[in-house]
C-alpha positions as CSV (number, residue, x, y, z in Angstrom):
1,X,7.2,19.6,-30.6
2,X,5.0,22.6,-30.1
3,X,2.0,21.0,-28.4
4,X,0.2,17.9,-27.5
5,X,-3.5,16.9,-28.1
6,X,-4.3,19.7,-30.5
7,X,-7.7,19.7,-32.1
8,X,-6.0,19.5,-35.5
9,X,-4.9,16.0,-34.5
10,X,-8.4,14.8,-35.4
11,X,-7.2,14.8,-39.0
12,X,-5.4,11.5,-38.2
13,X,-8.5,9.6,-37.2
14,X,-8.8,7.8,-40.5
15,X,-5.1,7.0,-40.6
16,X,-5.4,5.4,-37.2
17,X,-8.4,3.4,-38.2
18,X,-6.8,2.3,-41.5
19,X,-3.6,1.3,-39.6
20,X,-5.6,-1.2,-37.4
21,X,-9.0,-1.8,-38.9
22,X,-10.0,-4.9,-36.8
23,X,-9.0,-3.2,-33.6
24,X,-10.7,0.0,-34.5
25,X,-13.9,-1.9,-35.4
26,X,-13.8,-3.6,-32.0
27,X,-13.1,-0.3,-30.2
28,X,-16.0,1.5,-32.0
29,X,-18.4,-1.4,-31.4
30,X,-17.6,-1.2,-27.6
31,X,-17.8,2.6,-27.7
32,X,-21.2,2.6,-29.5
33,X,-22.5,-0.1,-27.2
34,X,-21.5,1.8,-24.1
35,X,-23.0,5.0,-25.4
36,X,-26.3,3.5,-26.6
37,X,-29.5,5.3,-25.6
38,X,-31.7,2.2,-25.1
39,X,-30.0,0.9,-22.0
40,X,-31.2,0.9,-18.4
41,X,-29.0,3.9,-17.6
42,X,-30.4,7.1,-19.2
43,X,-28.2,9.0,-21.7
44,X,-27.6,11.9,-19.4
45,X,-26.3,9.6,-16.7
46,X,-24.2,7.7,-19.2
47,X,-22.6,11.0,-20.2
48,X,-22.0,12.1,-16.7
49,X,-20.3,8.7,-15.9
50,X,-18.3,9.2,-19.1
51,X,-17.2,12.6,-18.0
52,X,-16.0,11.2,-14.7
53,X,-14.0,8.5,-16.4
54,X,-12.6,10.9,-19.0
55,X,-11.5,13.2,-16.2
56,X,-9.7,10.4,-14.4
57,X,-8.1,9.1,-17.6
58,X,-7.3,12.7,-18.6
59,X,-8.5,12.4,-22.2
60,X,-9.1,15.9,-23.4
61,X,-11.0,14.7,-26.5
62,X,-13.2,12.5,-24.3
63,X,-13.9,15.3,-21.9
64,X,-14.9,17.6,-24.8
65,X,-17.2,15.2,-26.5
66,X,-18.9,13.9,-23.4
67,X,-19.5,17.3,-22.0
68,X,-21.1,18.3,-25.3
69,X,-23.2,15.0,-25.3
70,X,-24.2,15.6,-21.6
71,X,-25.4,19.1,-22.4
72,X,-27.5,17.7,-25.3
73,X,-28.9,15.1,-23.0
74,X,-30.0,17.7,-20.5
75,X,-27.1,17.8,-18.0
76,X,-26.8,21.0,-16.0
77,X,-23.7,23.0,-15.1
78,X,-24.2,21.9,-11.5
79,X,-24.3,18.2,-12.5
80,X,-21.1,18.5,-14.4
81,X,-19.4,20.4,-11.5
82,X,-20.5,17.6,-9.1
83,X,-19.2,15.0,-11.5
84,X,-15.8,16.8,-11.6
85,X,-15.5,16.7,-7.8
86,X,-16.8,13.1,-7.5
87,X,-14.1,12.1,-10.1
88,X,-11.5,14.1,-8.2
89,X,-12.4,12.4,-4.9
90,X,-12.3,9.0,-6.3
91,X,-9.0,9.6,-8.0
92,X,-7.6,10.8,-4.7
93,X,-9.2,7.8,-3.0
94,X,-7.5,5.5,-5.5
95,X,-4.1,7.1,-4.6
96,X,-4.8,6.6,-0.9
97,X,-5.9,3.0,-1.5
98,X,-2.8,2.3,-3.5
99,X,-0.9,3.9,-0.6
100,X,-1.9,0.9,1.5
101,X,-0.1,-1.3,-1.1
102,X,2.9,1.0,-1.0
103,X,3.1,0.6,2.8
104,X,2.9,-3.2,2.5
105,X,5.6,-3.3,-0.2
106,X,7.8,-1.1,2.0
107,X,7.4,-3.5,4.9
108,X,8.0,-6.5,2.6
109,X,11.2,-4.8,1.2
110,X,12.5,-4.2,4.7
111,X,11.4,-7.6,6.0
112,X,9.1,-6.0,8.6
113,X,6.1,-8.0,9.6
114,X,2.7,-6.4,8.7
115,X,0.9,-4.4,11.4
116,X,-1.6,-6.2,13.6
117,X,-5.2,-6.0,12.4
118,X,-6.5,-5.7,15.9
């Protein structure tokens, strides 16, 4: 295999939809609802949130489309840059938070009592 997530892969969209039409319909309904422009959250902020999520889920197609949508909605380069670092901080924070679980699981595996909360 020469590459992953190539733009040419978009040629398979219809095949994917045709392979699971009910699931695709449900997905697109959720997608369109989340991306609506008549909600309490303005379109620009919806797109910045979407960029942050796309960065943490590492979906190149999502990053591309939501950056384009954010620009159309009036987002600035600085807003996108801040979104990148907010997403990075939260992803790192998630790893640290899950590190607490890892420490507890280590103690449980060794039969060590948990540390005192004092």
